[in-house]
C-alpha positions, 0 to 999 in steps of 0.5 A: 809382687809375691815373688819379689817379696819372697826374694827379699826374705831369701836375701835377708836369710842368706846375708844375715851379716849384712842385715845385722850391720844395716840394723846397727847402722839404723840404730846409730843413725837414729840416735844421732838423728834424734839428737839433731832433729828439732823437737817442738811441743806443738807444731807451728801452724802459723802461715808465712808472714811479714809483720811491719811495726811502726812507732810514732810516739805521741800520736793518737790511734786515729792518726796512726791509722790514717797516716801510717797504717793505711799508706802501708797497707795500700802499698802492700796490697800489690805484693804477689802471692799474699793471702791477706793483710791485717792491721791494728793501730794503737796509741803511737803504734801501728802493726801491719801483718802481711800473710802469704800462701803456704808454699812461700818461704820466709826469705821471699816474704821478708824481702818483698815486704822490705822492698815495698816498704822502702817506697812508703812515704811515712811522716817525719818521726815515724820509725818502721821496721820488719819483725824477724820471721818467727812463729806462734811458738817462737818464744823460747826464753824469758829472763829478768835482770837482778841488780841493786842499780837504779832501774834506768841503768839496768834498762840501759844495760839491757838495751845496749849490752845484753840485747846486743849479745843475745842477738848474736846467738845463732837461731835467735830472731829477736830480743824483746824488752819489757819493763824498765825506764828508758833514760832521757834528758828532760828540759823543763821550760819556765814560761815566765823566763821565756816571755822575759827574753822574748823566746818561744819553746820552738826556739829552745827546741831548734837550738838543742836539735842543732847543737846535738850533732857531730860534723866532719871536716877535712884533713890537715897535713903537717909534715909526714902526718895527716890530721882529721878535722871534725866538730864534736857536738853530741850532748852527753850530760846535763851541763852540755845541754844547760850551756847551749846558746839559744840566742844573743840578747845584745852581746849576752848569750841566752843559755838553756839554763837561763830559761829552763831546768834540765834533769835526768828523767825517763820516757813515759812508761807504758808497761811494768814487770813484777817478779815475786816480791819485786814490783819493778824489774826489767824482763827480756823475751827471746824469740827464735827464728822459724825452723830452728831447733829450740833445744840447740838455740836454748843451749847456746843461749844459756852459754852466752848468758853464763858468759855475760854473768861471769865476764861482761856484766858488773858483779852486782848485775845478773841475768836470772832465767825465769821461763825456759822452753827446754822444760816443755820440750823435755816434757814432750820427749819424756812423754814420748819416751815413756809411751815407747817404753810402756809399749815395748814392755806391754808388747813383750809381756803379751808376746811372752804370755802367748808364745812363752819364748824369750827369743820371739819376745826379743825380736818383736819388742826390738822392732818398736824402737827401730821403727821409731828411729827409722821415722826420725831419720826420715824426718831429719832427711826431709827437714821436718821437726818432731812434735808431741802430736806426730810422735804420739801418733805411733800405734804399736799395734800397727807397727807390729802387725807384720812382725807378729805374724812372721815371728809366730808363723816361723815359731809354730813351723819350727816347733812342729819340725822340732816335735817331729824329728826330735831335739837332737836332729833338730839341733843338727839340721839346717833351719834356713829352708823352714824359715824361708818357707814359713816366712815367705808364705805370709810375707806378701800378705804382710806387705800388702797389709802395711802398704794399705795402711801407708796409702790410707795416710795419703788424704792427710797430705792434701790438707792445707793451711792450719790443718795441713801444718798440724797433721802433715808431720803426723802423717809423715811420722806414722807413714815412715814408721810403718815403712820402717816396720815393713822393711824390718819385717821382711829383712831384720825379723827373718834374719833374727829368727835364723840366729835365735831359733837354733835350739829346739823350739817347743810350743808351751801352754800356760794358764793364760793361753788355756783360759783364752782358748777355753773361754773364747770358744765358749763365747763363740758358741754362745754368740752363734746360738743367740744371734739376735741377742748378740746383735742387739747387744752390739747395736745398743753399745753402738747407740750408747757410744754415738750418743756419748761421742756427741756430748764428749768434749774435744781439744784442738791440741793434746793437753801438756801440763808444763806446770805453768798457768797463764792468767789474763785480766782485762781492764778498761782502756782509760785505766792508767798504769799506776792503777793497773800495777796496783791491781796486778800487785794485789792479784800477785800477793793473793795468789802467793798467799792462797797457793803455797805450791806456787814457785814464782809469779811473773806479772806483766802490766801494759805493753 
């Protein structure tokens, strides 16, 4: 193995042009991969799942559980490779979640659940649908609709125009509407008039249901033309409903308007949205498909919203962005970029202070971004997203372990030769043999050292479920960066030493190196003469650290302040929407009055 590693160093020194070309290709490819690789704030730790949402308006939670949730759960129990089934039943709503094993893909889960759902015998009026595949971090965008139109018309625009257009954006799984009023025609029956005509509410219901329908006919041919015959009976206005015939009273038709009043109304409201001074607005929540690039999806989403605002929607209707996931992603990228820049500057400073040579500093510092870009390319090839945890795991000390040893060894060897033969002769002589001998003498040790670090990550790949989804990207990112650092140390670093160390190399001392040399020797001498005291001090430090660690707080995820605070207030189940909205408004006004730094307050009440 030692000969193999030395042959790699020899090849790099003899083919410097090829090594530099490969390095430039790595740089360009890494920048391209960084732009195309999905970047998330946090990894998605949810298991593969298929969620069945069933609505049955007006039914109690007990009825939903007995007639909807239990039949669906029973059928779903026979699905292979499922891990568990969870459900919740609410007033008019049933949610059944089927979770699968780690290696099951979303398409398998959705397809199998859809096939099983088709065999469930649901009661009449119950509408079941399967939620598109999205993860816990799938919410990427929130908006409200600003308009001076009545709230019902704004809701209609959201349901029939905006939602349909946004769902056409690639990568969007669903658009969830919150707030607003869904328009309906309400028939207010007069019991006295019904009694006078000998009718019941069921007679009115049957008459309206049978009238609200289109029927198809045949084709009538006249000459060379064919005409399609159809009956148009869909109800479109209050007048259409009022003129429906319920029955005949002798020869006189009894119409709906004779026994009831028809008005424009809305469905019973279960939720309401407020934004700053506006207490009742329509909100849209955009959910992204699992595995998509949030930055690319949001960019396409913004383009579609701009098109809707300028071309499709009326002039007095505009979509206003409230929450944009790009801010969180940009914070993640900024944090990682800041760490890399600080790491490069700090490493450059330390190397320059001790070697006092800008060429060696440049070689060492350049390995950090190149190793990072190598890791990004490998993540892109593997199809893994990058996130704050995985990119933040890069340890610059580990990445530069091999580079520092090779650069220092080559630098000291060249400095010794330069001091022995003199500057003029050093300029004329070939340094290839010196670099090859000095770099080759430590290359095998560097190879084994970095290889051990990479192998140490193998236990992390055995993690499963939540911990596997959390830390596997971290292990891949750090492993790829270490692999890139190893390759660069054996190829790029010797080639750069050959190019940059052509002029005489001189070892120089400065006050920093003199200070460390002087005091480190004194510290060693003192510790060696007072062995028991030294051991006692370090034992005390160990005890203090262990005790402090036992009481030290911990976080499941690293803190990332994106400038937003989520406040949740839970009220008794019996509180109506009006009272809940009143309390929400009081909280919103109090927050805005007491905290002038607040940019906006978005409230959601109910469901």
